[in-house]
C-alpha positions as a Markdown table, in Angstrom:
| # | Residue | x | y | z |
|---|---|---|---|---|
| 1 | Met | 3.1 | -4.8 | 9.4 |
| 2 | Arg | 7.3 | -2.7 | 11.7 |
| 3 | Pro | 5.7 | -4.9 | 11.8 |
| 4 | Arg | 9.7 | -4.7 | 12.7 |
| 5 | Leu | 6.5 | -5.5 | 11.6 |
| 6 | Phe | 5.4 | -4.4 | 13.5 |
| 7 | Gly | 8.3 | -5.5 | 15.1 |
| 8 | Ala | 5.8 | -7.3 | 16.3 |
| 9 | Thr | 8.3 | -10.5 | 15.8 |
| 10 | Ala | 11.9 | -9.6 | 16.9 |
| 11 | Ser | 14.6 | -12.1 | 16.4 |
| 12 | Val | 16.8 | -13.3 | 17.8 |
| 13 | Ala | 20.4 | -13.4 | 17.8 |
| 14 | Ala | 21.0 | -16.8 | 19.2 |
| 15 | Leu | 18.9 | -18.6 | 16.5 |
| 16 | Ala | 21.5 | -20.7 | 14.6 |
| 17 | Leu | 19.9 | -20.5 | 11.3 |
| 18 | Leu | 21.3 | -17.5 | 10.6 |
| 19 | Gly | 23.0 | -18.7 | 7.2 |
| 20 | Ser | 22.3 | -20.2 | 3.6 |
| 21 | Leu | 19.5 | -22.6 | 3.8 |
| 22 | Val | 19.5 | -24.2 | 0.9 |
| 23 | Thr | 16.4 | -25.9 | -0.5 |
| 24 | Ala | 17.8 | -28.2 | -3.5 |
| 25 | Cys | 22.0 | -29.8 | -3.9 |
| 26 | Gly | 24.1 | -27.5 | -4.9 |
| 27 | Ser | 25.4 | -23.9 | -4.2 |
| 28 | Ser | 24.3 | -20.2 | -5.7 |
| 29 | Gly | 24.6 | -20.4 | -9.8 |
| 30 | Ser | 24.0 | -18.2 | -12.5 |
| 31 | Gly | 22.2 | -18.3 | -15.7 |
| 32 | Gly | 18.2 | -18.0 | -14.3 |
| 33 | Thr | 18.2 | -21.6 | -12.6 |
| 34 | Thr | 19.5 | -20.3 | -8.6 |
| 35 | Leu | 17.3 | -17.9 | -7.0 |
| 36 | Arg | 18.5 | -16.5 | -3.9 |
| 37 | Leu | 16.3 | -14.6 | -1.3 |
| 38 | Val | 17.2 | -12.7 | 2.1 |
| 39 | Ala | 14.5 | -12.5 | 4.2 |
| 40 | Ala | 14.2 | -10.7 | 7.8 |
| 41 | Glu | 13.4 | -13.7 | 10.3 |
| 42 | Tyr | 10.3 | -13.3 | 12.2 |
| 43 | Gly | 10.6 | -15.8 | 14.3 |
| 44 | Asn | 11.8 | -15.2 | 17.9 |
| 45 | Ser | 12.7 | -18.6 | 19.0 |
| 46 | Pro | 13.8 | -21.4 | 17.0 |
| 47 | Ala | 10.3 | -23.0 | 17.5 |
| 48 | Thr | 9.1 | -20.4 | 15.6 |
| 49 | Ser | 11.6 | -19.3 | 13.4 |
| 50 | Ser | 10.6 | -18.6 | 9.5 |
| 51 | Lys | 13.2 | -21.3 | 8.6 |
| 52 | Ala | 10.1 | -23.6 | 8.4 |
| 53 | Tyr | 8.0 | -21.9 | 5.9 |
| 54 | Trp | 10.7 | -21.1 | 3.7 |
| 55 | Asp | 11.6 | -24.8 | 3.5 |
| 56 | Lys | 8.1 | -25.8 | 3.1 |
| 57 | Leu | 7.6 | -23.4 | 0.2 |
| 58 | Thr | 10.9 | -23.4 | -1.7 |
| 59 | Ala | 11.0 | -27.3 | -1.6 |
| 60 | Ala | 7.5 | -27.1 | -3.3 |
| 61 | Phe | 8.5 | -24.7 | -5.5 |
| 62 | Thr | 11.5 | -26.4 | -6.8 |
| 63 | Ala | 9.8 | -29.7 | -7.1 |
| 64 | Ala | 7.3 | -27.8 | -9.3 |
| 65 | His | 10.0 | -26.6 | -11.1 |
| 66 | Pro | 12.7 | -29.4 | -12.3 |
| 67 | Gly | 16.4 | -28.2 | -12.2 |
| 68 | Lys | 15.7 | -25.0 | -10.3 |
| 69 | Lys | 17.6 | -24.0 | -7.0 |
| 70 | Val | 16.1 | -21.5 | -4.0 |
| 71 | Glu | 18.8 | -20.6 | -1.6 |
| 72 | Val | 17.0 | -18.4 | 1.5 |
| 73 | Thr | 19.0 | -16.4 | 3.8 |
| 74 | Leu | 17.6 | -15.2 | 7.3 |
| 75 | His | 18.5 | -12.1 | 9.1 |
| 76 | Gln | 17.0 | -10.8 | 12.4 |
| 77 | Trp | 15.1 | -7.6 | 11.7 |
| 78 | Ala | 17.6 | -5.1 | 12.8 |
| 79 | Asp | 20.2 | -6.6 | 10.5 |
| 80 | Val | 18.3 | -7.1 | 7.4 |
| 81 | Asp | 18.3 | -3.5 | 5.9 |
| 82 | Arg | 21.9 | -3.4 | 6.3 |
| 83 | Glu | 22.6 | -6.9 | 5.2 |
| 84 | Val | 20.5 | -6.3 | 2.2 |
| 85 | Thr | 22.6 | -2.6 | 1.5 |
| 86 | Arg | 26.2 | -4.4 | 1.9 |
| 87 | Leu | 25.2 | -7.4 | -0.5 |
| 88 | Val | 24.2 | -4.2 | -3.0 |
| 89 | Asp | 27.3 | -2.2 | -2.8 |
| 90 | Glu | 29.6 | -5.1 | -2.7 |
| 91 | Gly | 27.7 | -5.9 | -6.8 |
| 92 | Asn | 26.1 | -9.4 | -5.3 |
| 93 | Ala | 22.0 | -7.8 | -4.4 |
| 94 | Pro | 20.3 | -11.1 | -4.0 |
| 95 | Asp | 17.5 | -11.8 | -6.7 |
| 96 | Val | 14.5 | -11.0 | -4.0 |
| 97 | Ala | 14.5 | -9.6 | -0.4 |
| 98 | Leu | 12.0 | -9.2 | 1.9 |
| 99 | Met | 12.8 | -6.2 | 4.4 |
| 100 | Gly | 11.5 | -3.0 | 5.7 |
| 101 | Ala | 11.8 | -0.6 | 2.4 |
| 102 | Tyr | 12.2 | -0.3 | -0.9 |
| 103 | Ser | 12.6 | 2.9 | -2.6 |
| 104 | Asp | 15.9 | 3.5 | -2.4 |
| 105 | Phe | 17.1 | 1.0 | -4.9 |
| 106 | Ala | 14.0 | 1.5 | -7.0 |
| 107 | Ala | 15.6 | 5.4 | -6.9 |
| 108 | Gln | 18.9 | 3.6 | -8.1 |
| 109 | Gly | 17.0 | 1.4 | -10.7 |
| 110 | Arg | 18.2 | -1.5 | -9.1 |
| 111 | Leu | 14.3 | -3.4 | -9.1 |
| 112 | Tyr | 11.9 | -4.8 | -11.6 |
| 113 | Ala | 8.6 | -3.1 | -11.5 |
| 114 | Ala | 5.9 | -5.6 | -11.0 |
| 115 | Ser | 4.2 | -5.0 | -14.5 |
| 116 | Glu | 7.7 | -7.3 | -15.4 |
| 117 | Leu | 7.3 | -10.5 | -13.2 |
| 118 | Leu | 3.8 | -11.0 | -11.9 |
| 119 | Ser | 0.6 | -11.0 | -14.1 |
| 120 | Val | -1.9 | -8.4 | -14.3 |
| 121 | Arg | -4.4 | -10.5 | -12.1 |
| 122 | Ala | -1.5 | -10.7 | -9.3 |
| 123 | Glu | -0.5 | -7.3 | -9.8 |
| 124 | Ala | -4.0 | -6.0 | -9.0 |
| 125 | Asn | -4.9 | -8.3 | -6.4 |
| 126 | Phe | -2.8 | -6.2 | -4.4 |
| 127 | Leu | -4.6 | -4.2 | -1.5 |
| 128 | Pro | -5.3 | -0.9 | -2.7 |
| 129 | Pro | -3.8 | 0.8 | 0.3 |
| 130 | Leu | -0.4 | -1.5 | 0.0 |
| 131 | Ala | -0.4 | -0.9 | -3.5 |
| 132 | Glu | -0.1 | 2.7 | -3.6 |
| 133 | Ala | 3.0 | 2.3 | -0.3 |
| 134 | Gly | 4.7 | 0.2 | -2.6 |
| 135 | Ser | 4.5 | 2.2 | -5.7 |
| 136 | Val | 6.7 | 5.5 | -7.2 |
| 137 | Gly | 4.7 | 7.1 | -9.1 |
| 138 | Asn | 2.6 | 4.7 | -10.7 |
| 139 | Thr | 5.0 | 2.6 | -10.8 |
| 140 | Leu | 4.9 | -1.1 | -8.4 |
| 141 | Tyr | 8.2 | -1.4 | -6.9 |
| 142 | Gly | 7.5 | -2.7 | -3.5 |
| 143 | Leu | 5.6 | -5.9 | -3.5 |
| 144 | Pro | 3.2 | -6.2 | 0.2 |
| 145 | Phe | 3.8 | -9.2 | 2.2 |
| 146 | Val | 2.3 | -9.7 | 5.2 |
| 147 | Ala | 0.8 | -6.0 | 7.1 |
| 148 | Ser | -1.4 | -5.0 | 9.9 |
| 149 | Ser | -3.1 | -2.1 | 11.0 |
| 150 | Arg | -3.3 | -0.4 | 14.5 |
| 151 | Leu | -6.0 | -0.7 | 17.0 |
| 152 | Leu | -6.3 | 0.7 | 20.4 |
| 153 | Phe | -6.6 | -2.1 | 22.9 |
| 154 | Tyr | -7.6 | -2.0 | 26.4 |
| 155 | Asn | -7.9 | -4.2 | 29.9 |
| 156 | Glu | -11.4 | -5.2 | 30.3 |
| 157 | Glu | -11.1 | -6.0 | 33.8 |
| 158 | Leu | -9.2 | -3.5 | 34.3 |
| 159 | Phe | -11.6 | -0.9 | 33.0 |
| 160 | Asp | -14.5 | -2.8 | 34.8 |
| 161 | Arg | -12.6 | -2.1 | 38.1 |
| 162 | Ala | -11.7 | 1.1 | 37.2 |
| 163 | Gly | -15.7 | 2.1 | 36.0 |
| 164 | Ala | -13.5 | 3.7 | 33.1 |
| 165 | Glu | -15.9 | 3.3 | 29.5 |
| 166 | Pro | -13.9 | 2.9 | 26.4 |
| 167 | Pro | -12.9 | 6.2 | 24.6 |
| 168 | Lys | -14.4 | 7.3 | 21.2 |
| 169 | Thr | -12.2 | 10.8 | 21.6 |
| 170 | Trp | -8.9 | 12.1 | 23.6 |
| 171 | Ser | -10.6 | 14.0 | 26.0 |
| 172 | Asp | -12.5 | 10.1 | 27.1 |
| 173 | Leu | -9.0 | 8.3 | 26.8 |
| 174 | Lys | -7.8 | 11.4 | 29.5 |
| 175 | Glu | -10.9 | 10.2 | 31.3 |
| 176 | Ala | -10.0 | 6.5 | 31.8 |
| 177 | Ala | -6.7 | 7.1 | 31.9 |
| 178 | Arg | -7.6 | 8.9 | 35.4 |
| 179 | Ala | -9.7 | 6.7 | 36.7 |
| 180 | Leu | -7.1 | 4.0 | 35.8 |
| 181 | Lys | -5.0 | 5.8 | 37.9 |
| 182 | Gln | -6.7 | 6.3 | 41.0 |
| 183 | Glu | -7.5 | 2.8 | 40.8 |
| 184 | Gly | -3.7 | 2.1 | 40.8 |
| 185 | Val | -3.0 | 1.0 | 37.5 |
| 186 | Leu | 0.9 | 1.1 | 36.5 |
| 187 | Tyr | 0.7 | 2.5 | 32.9 |
| 188 | Pro | -3.1 | 4.0 | 32.5 |
| 189 | Tyr | -2.4 | 4.6 | 28.9 |
| 190 | Ala | 1.2 | 3.3 | 28.0 |
| 191 | Leu | 3.1 | 5.6 | 25.8 |
| 192 | Pro | 6.1 | 4.0 | 23.7 |
| 193 | Leu | 8.4 | 7.0 | 22.0 |
| 194 | Gly | 11.4 | 5.3 | 22.7 |
| 195 | Pro | 13.6 | 4.6 | 20.0 |
| 196 | Glu | 12.3 | 0.8 | 18.6 |
| 197 | Glu | 9.1 | 1.9 | 17.1 |
| 198 | Ala | 8.5 | 5.4 | 18.1 |
| 199 | His | 7.9 | 6.4 | 14.6 |
| 200 | Ala | 5.0 | 4.2 | 14.7 |
| 201 | Glu | 2.9 | 5.9 | 17.6 |
| 202 | Ala | 3.5 | 8.7 | 16.6 |
| 203 | Leu | 2.1 | 8.5 | 13.3 |
| 204 | Ile | -1.4 | 6.9 | 15.6 |
| 205 | Trp | -1.6 | 10.2 | 17.1 |
| 206 | Glu | -1.3 | 12.6 | 14.4 |
| 207 | Leu | -3.6 | 10.4 | 12.3 |
| 208 | Ser | -6.2 | 10.8 | 14.7 |
| 209 | Asn | -6.1 | 14.7 | 14.9 |
| 210 | Gly | -6.2 | 15.0 | 11.1 |
| 211 | Gly | -2.2 | 15.0 | 10.7 |
| 212 | Gly | 0.8 | 12.6 | 9.3 |
| 213 | Tyr | 4.0 | 12.3 | 8.1 |
| 214 | Ala | 3.5 | 13.3 | 4.7 |
| 215 | Asp | 1.9 | 16.4 | 3.1 |
| 216 | Gly | -0.4 | 16.6 | -0.4 |
| 217 | Ser | 2.2 | 17.6 | -2.3 |
| 218 | Gly | 4.6 | 14.4 | -1.5 |
| 219 | Gly | 6.7 | 15.9 | 1.1 |
| 220 | Tyr | 7.3 | 15.5 | 4.7 |
| 221 | Ser | 5.1 | 17.2 | 6.9 |
| 222 | Ile | 6.8 | 16.6 | 10.5 |
| 223 | Ala | 6.3 | 20.2 | 12.0 |
| 224 | Ser | 2.5 | 20.5 | 10.5 |
| 225 | Glu | 0.4 | 22.2 | 12.9 |
| 226 | Gln | -1.9 | 19.0 | 13.4 |
| 227 | Asn | 1.2 | 17.4 | 14.6 |
| 228 | Thr | 2.7 | 20.5 | 16.7 |
| 229 | Gln | -1.3 | 20.5 | 18.5 |
| 230 | Thr | -0.8 | 16.6 | 19.3 |
| 231 | Phe | 2.3 | 16.3 | 20.9 |
| 232 | Arg | 0.9 | 19.7 | 22.6 |
| 233 | Trp | -1.8 | 17.9 | 24.1 |
| 234 | Ile | -0.3 | 14.3 | 24.8 |
| 235 | Lys | 2.4 | 16.4 | 27.2 |
| 236 | Asn | 0.0 | 18.3 | 29.0 |
| 237 | Asn | -3.4 | 15.7 | 29.2 |
| 238 | Leu | -0.9 | 12.6 | 29.5 |
| 239 | Val | 2.3 | 12.9 | 30.3 |
| 240 | Ala | 2.3 | 15.6 | 33.0 |
| 241 | Pro | -0.6 | 14.5 | 34.9 |
| 242 | Gly | 1.7 | 10.9 | 35.4 |
| 243 | Leu | -1.3 | 8.7 | 32.8 |
| 244 | Thr | 1.5 | 7.3 | 30.9 |
| 245 | Gly | 3.1 | 5.6 | 33.7 |
| 246 | Pro | 6.8 | 5.2 | 35.4 |
| 247 | Val | 8.6 | 5.3 | 32.5 |
| 248 | Pro | 9.1 | 8.7 | 30.8 |
| 249 | Pro | 7.6 | 8.2 | 27.1 |
| 250 | Ala | 11.4 | 8.8 | 25.1 |
| 251 | Glu | 12.9 | 5.9 | 27.3 |
| 252 | Leu | 9.8 | 3.3 | 26.9 |
| 253 | Asn | 10.0 | 1.1 | 23.9 |
| 254 | Arg | 7.3 | -0.9 | 22.0 |
| 255 | Gln | 8.2 | -4.1 | 23.1 |
| 256 | Asp | 8.6 | -3.4 | 26.7 |
| 257 | Ala | 5.1 | -1.9 | 27.0 |
| 258 | Phe | 3.5 | -5.0 | 25.6 |
| 259 | Asp | 5.4 | -6.9 | 28.2 |
| 260 | Ala | 3.7 | -4.7 | 30.4 |
| 261 | Phe | 0.1 | -5.0 | 29.1 |
| 262 | Leu | 0.5 | -9.0 | 29.2 |
| 263 | Arg | 1.7 | -8.8 | 33.0 |
| 264 | Gly | -1.8 | -6.9 | 33.1 |
| 265 | Glu | -0.1 | -3.5 | 34.4 |
| 266 | Val | -1.3 | -1.4 | 31.4 |
| 267 | Gly | -4.8 | -0.1 | 30.9 |
| 268 | Met | -4.5 | 1.6 | 27.1 |
| 269 | Leu | -2.4 | 0.6 | 24.5 |
| 270 | Asn | -1.7 | 0.7 | 20.7 |
| 271 | Gly | -1.2 | -2.9 | 19.8 |
| 272 | Tyr | -2.0 | -5.2 | 16.6 |
| 273 | Pro | -2.5 | -8.9 | 15.7 |
| 274 | Ser | 0.0 | -10.8 | 17.5 |
| 275 | Leu | 0.0 | -9.2 | 21.0 |
| 276 | Leu | -4.1 | -9.7 | 20.6 |
| 277 | His | -3.7 | -13.6 | 20.2 |
| 278 | Glu | -0.5 | -13.2 | 22.7 |
| 279 | Ala | -2.9 | -11.6 | 25.5 |
| 280 | Arg | -5.7 | -13.9 | 24.7 |
| 281 | Ala | -4.0 | -17.0 | 25.1 |
| 282 | Lys | -3.1 | -15.6 | 28.6 |
| 283 | Gly | -6.6 | -15.7 | 29.0 |
| 284 | Met | -6.7 | -12.1 | 29.8 |
| 285 | Lys | -10.1 | -10.1 | 28.2 |
| 286 | Val | -8.9 | -7.5 | 26.0 |
| 287 | Gly | -11.5 | -5.1 | 24.0 |
| 288 | Thr | -10.3 | -3.6 | 20.6 |
| 289 | Leu | -11.7 | -0.2 | 19.1 |
| 290 | Ser | -10.2 | 2.7 | 16.5 |
| 291 | Met | -8.3 | 5.4 | 18.2 |
| 292 | Pro | -10.1 | 7.7 | 19.5 |
| 293 | Val | -9.5 | 11.2 | 17.8 |
| 294 | Ser | -9.0 | 14.7 | 18.6 |
| 295 | Asp | -11.9 | 16.3 | 20.5 |
| 296 | Thr | -11.5 | 19.1 | 17.9 |
| 297 | Leu | -12.4 | 17.4 | 14.6 |
| 298 | Arg | -15.8 | 17.4 | 13.2 |
| 299 | Asp | -18.6 | 14.9 | 14.9 |
| 300 | Gly | -17.9 | 11.8 | 12.8 |
| 301 | Gln | -15.5 | 12.7 | 10.8 |
| 302 | Ala | -13.7 | 9.5 | 9.0 |
| 303 | Leu | -9.9 | 9.4 | 9.6 |
| 304 | Pro | -7.5 | 6.4 | 8.6 |
| 305 | Ser | -5.9 | 4.3 | 11.2 |
| 306 | Ala | -2.0 | 3.5 | 10.5 |
| 307 | Gly | -0.8 | 0.4 | 8.8 |
| 308 | Val | 2.0 | -0.9 | 8.1 |
| 309 | Ala | 3.5 | -3.2 | 5.6 |
| 310 | Asp | 6.7 | -5.2 | 4.8 |
| 311 | Trp | 7.8 | -5.2 | 1.7 |
| 312 | Met | 9.2 | -8.3 | -1.6 |
| 313 | Met | 11.7 | -6.6 | -4.0 |
| 314 | Ala | 13.6 | -8.6 | -6.5 |
| 315 | Phe | 16.4 | -7.3 | -8.1 |
| 316 | Lys | 17.6 | -6.9 | -11.4 |
| 317 | His | 20.3 | -9.5 | -13.1 |
| 318 | Asp | 21.2 | -10.8 | -16.4 |
| 319 | Asp | 18.4 | -14.0 | -16.9 |
| 320 | Asn | 17.1 | -14.2 | -13.6 |
| 321 | Arg | 13.8 | -12.3 | -14.7 |
| 322 | Glu | 11.4 | -15.7 | -15.3 |
| 323 | Leu | 12.9 | -16.9 | -12.1 |
| 324 | Val | 12.2 | -14.3 | -10.1 |
| 325 | Gly | 8.6 | -13.9 | -11.7 |
| 326 | Ser | 7.6 | -17.7 | -11.0 |
| 327 | Phe | 8.9 | -17.8 | -7.7 |
| 328 | Leu | 7.0 | -14.6 | -6.9 |
| 329 | Glu | 3.7 | -15.8 | -8.4 |
| 330 | Phe | 4.4 | -19.2 | -6.6 |
| 331 | Val | 4.8 | -17.1 | -3.1 |
| 332 | Tyr | 1.6 | -14.9 | -3.8 |
| 333 | Glu | -1.1 | -17.4 | -4.2 |
| 334 | Asp | -3.5 | -17.3 | -1.6 |
| 335 | Lys | -2.3 | -20.6 | 0.3 |
| 336 | Asn | 1.0 | -19.9 | 1.1 |
| 337 | Leu | 0.7 | -15.9 | 2.0 |
| 338 | Asn | -2.1 | -17.1 | 4.4 |
| 339 | Glu | 0.2 | -19.7 | 5.9 |
| 340 | Phe | 2.7 | -17.3 | 6.6 |
| 341 | Ala | 0.2 | -14.9 | 7.9 |
| 342 | Gly | -1.2 | -16.7 | 9.9 |
| 343 | Arg | 1.5 | -18.5 | 12.0 |
| 344 | Tyr | 2.4 | -14.9 | 13.1 |
| 345 | His | -1.2 | -13.4 | 13.2 |
| 346 | Leu | -0.4 | -10.8 | 11.1 |
| 347 | Leu | -2.6 | -9.8 | 7.7 |
| 348 | Pro | -2.1 | -11.0 | 3.9 |
| 349 | Ser | -1.7 | -8.5 | 1.5 |
| 350 | Thr | -3.8 | -9.2 | -1.0 |
| 351 | Val | -7.5 | -9.3 | -1.8 |
| 352 | Ser | -8.1 | -12.8 | -2.6 |
| 353 | Ala | -6.1 | -14.0 | 0.2 |
| 354 | Thr | -7.8 | -11.7 | 3.0 |
| 355 | Gln | -11.2 | -12.9 | 1.5 |
| 356 | Ala | -9.4 | -16.8 | 1.7 |
| 357 | Ser | -8.5 | -16.1 | 5.3 |
| 358 | Lys | -9.8 | -18.6 | 8.3 |
| 359 | Asp | -8.6 | -16.5 | 10.8 |
| 360 | Ala | -9.8 | -13.1 | 9.6 |
| 361 | Ala | -13.7 | -15.2 | 9.0 |
| 362 | Ala | -13.5 | -16.4 | 12.4 |
| 363 | Asp | -12.0 | -13.6 | 14.7 |
| 364 | Pro | -14.1 | -10.2 | 14.8 |
| 365 | Ser | -11.1 | -8.2 | 15.9 |
| 366 | Gly | -9.4 | -10.0 | 12.7 |
| 367 | Ala | -12.0 | -8.7 | 10.9 |
| 368 | Gln | -11.9 | -5.1 | 12.8 |
| 369 | Phe | -7.9 | -5.3 | 11.9 |
| 370 | Leu | -8.4 | -5.8 | 8.5 |
| 371 | Asn | -11.1 | -3.5 | 7.9 |
| 372 | Ala | -9.1 | -0.8 | 9.4 |
| 373 | Leu | -6.0 | -2.2 | 7.0 |
| 374 | Arg | -8.6 | -1.7 | 3.7 |
| 375 | Gly | -8.5 | 2.8 | 5.1 |
| 376 | Ala | -4.9 | 2.5 | 6.2 |
| 377 | Glu | -1.9 | 5.3 | 5.8 |
| 378 | Leu | 1.1 | 3.6 | 5.6 |
| 379 | Tyr | 5.0 | 5.6 | 6.2 |
| 380 | Pro | 5.5 | 7.0 | 3.0 |
| 381 | Val | 8.3 | 4.5 | 2.2 |
| 382 | Asn | 8.1 | 5.2 | -1.0 |
| 383 | Glu | 10.3 | 8.5 | -0.2 |
| 384 | Pro | 13.8 | 7.4 | -0.8 |
| 385 | Ser | 14.6 | 9.5 | 1.8 |
| 386 | Trp | 12.4 | 7.1 | 4.1 |
| 387 | Leu | 14.8 | 4.5 | 6.2 |
| 388 | Gln | 16.8 | 7.9 | 7.3 |
| 389 | Val | 13.9 | 9.8 | 8.4 |
| 390 | Ser | 12.6 | 6.9 | 10.1 |
| 391 | Asn | 15.3 | 7.1 | 12.2 |
| 392 | Thr | 15.7 | 10.4 | 12.8 |
| 393 | Ile | 12.3 | 10.3 | 14.1 |
| 394 | Lys | 12.2 | 7.2 | 16.1 |
| 395 | Arg | 15.4 | 8.9 | 17.9 |
| 396 | Asn | 13.9 | 12.4 | 18.7 |
| 397 | Ile | 10.1 | 12.3 | 18.3 |
| 398 | Gly | 9.8 | 11.5 | 22.2 |
| 399 | Lys | 11.6 | 14.3 | 23.6 |
| 400 | Ala | 8.2 | 16.2 | 22.3 |
| 401 | Val | 6.3 | 15.7 | 25.3 |
| 402 | Ala | 9.3 | 15.8 | 28.0 |
| 403 | Pro | 8.2 | 18.1 | 30.6 |
| 404 | Ser | 10.8 | 20.8 | 29.7 |
| 405 | Ala | 10.2 | 20.7 | 26.2 |
| 406 | Asp | 8.3 | 22.7 | 23.5 |
| 407 | Pro | 6.6 | 20.6 | 21.6 |
| 408 | Lys | 6.9 | 22.6 | 18.3 |
| 409 | Ala | 10.5 | 23.6 | 18.9 |
| 410 | Val | 11.2 | 19.0 | 18.8 |
| 411 | Leu | 8.9 | 18.8 | 15.8 |
| 412 | Glu | 10.7 | 21.7 | 13.8 |
| 413 | Gly | 14.4 | 20.5 | 14.6 |
| 414 | Ile | 12.9 | 17.2 | 13.8 |
| 415 | Ala | 11.6 | 18.9 | 10.2 |
| 416 | Gln | 15.1 | 20.4 | 9.9 |
| 417 | Gln | 17.4 | 16.9 | 10.0 |
| 418 | Val | 14.6 | 15.6 | 7.6 |
| 419 | Arg | 14.8 | 18.3 | 5.3 |
| 420 | Asp | 18.4 | 17.8 | 5.3 |
| 421 | Ile | 18.5 | 14.4 | 4.5 |
| 422 | Ala | 16.2 | 14.5 | 1.5 |
| 423 | Lys | 18.3 | 17.0 | -0.1 |
| 424 | Gln | 21.1 | 14.3 | 0.2 |
| 425 | Thr | 18.8 | 11.2 | -1.1 |
């Protein structure tokens, strides 16, 4: 969960480890003896780098599989999709990649289906919403690795000072934001619709009004009536009264909003587990709840939360199927998956790993995130055009709440760009 995962752990350009990390002697070979993995770097410093995890895991794998070798190359989240695409275009695709999108490669027929690699038990073990998002038709190509859901965070100390109540509806959220502003809170509700991850914030709001990015027939529904109502409400009730802070939402990036929250400058924002961990480590008192829903929805109507996952995918090469299958079975063992998820305060992607997760069992908020993930709606990542579509949304959706904007016109403009992209994909 973005996760990138939610961009939860942005990489640092200065990391000196962005090359190959070889876990056994020798270089990349063929004949099913050397596996090449290209993965996103989840850490934000050498101390938190993913290198330590992959070093340990691949050493254990090669010890259990004499004569096999694993090479791991880490790239920043901003670069990994582009680097894997470059390797594929050059005819040098890795055996396995861990990144944010898979469906374009699946559409090109370059990926193994999960059924060609994993046991029936392992394939059936993925959490259902994640397995659905990782499937094209009824075939699973994108193997969810770690995931997250989003909850509304509120600073309990600021709420107490303002006499505000945790919101259940949009009207409640507006009233809480008003009280927080009167108390001098800089960002009563932080609305990060800047280009870093605007598509996540937008989806959270759309879902809370019964909307979203996809319609029931498998197409996009960017400019639906529900979505138009959502952005019109945000503009008129939060942005226009100055309840979203000093930075225009289209210019406020997620990480900047998170940093402001950790400084105690934000009353409410949507967040994920790693931010909650950071806040509590600083001694902050943070409440979490499901995203408030539109007042126009029926009372008690259940709506999905927003979920995000990162994806493992396996590229077809001569003689690599057996090695890739063995490696992925090892990666998805509960202890290995939970070690990575726990390291970055994310959620594991399988049923058995979530049941075995000590973090979720010990932390009520962890269980709340997990429950939200079980019923979450993810991005339409199984659409081959999604990578380009998401970039279009990120660059433009914030314009829908600008003071002079017509939300309907902005959304229809994005929808036209999306149609053009879909035709070319």
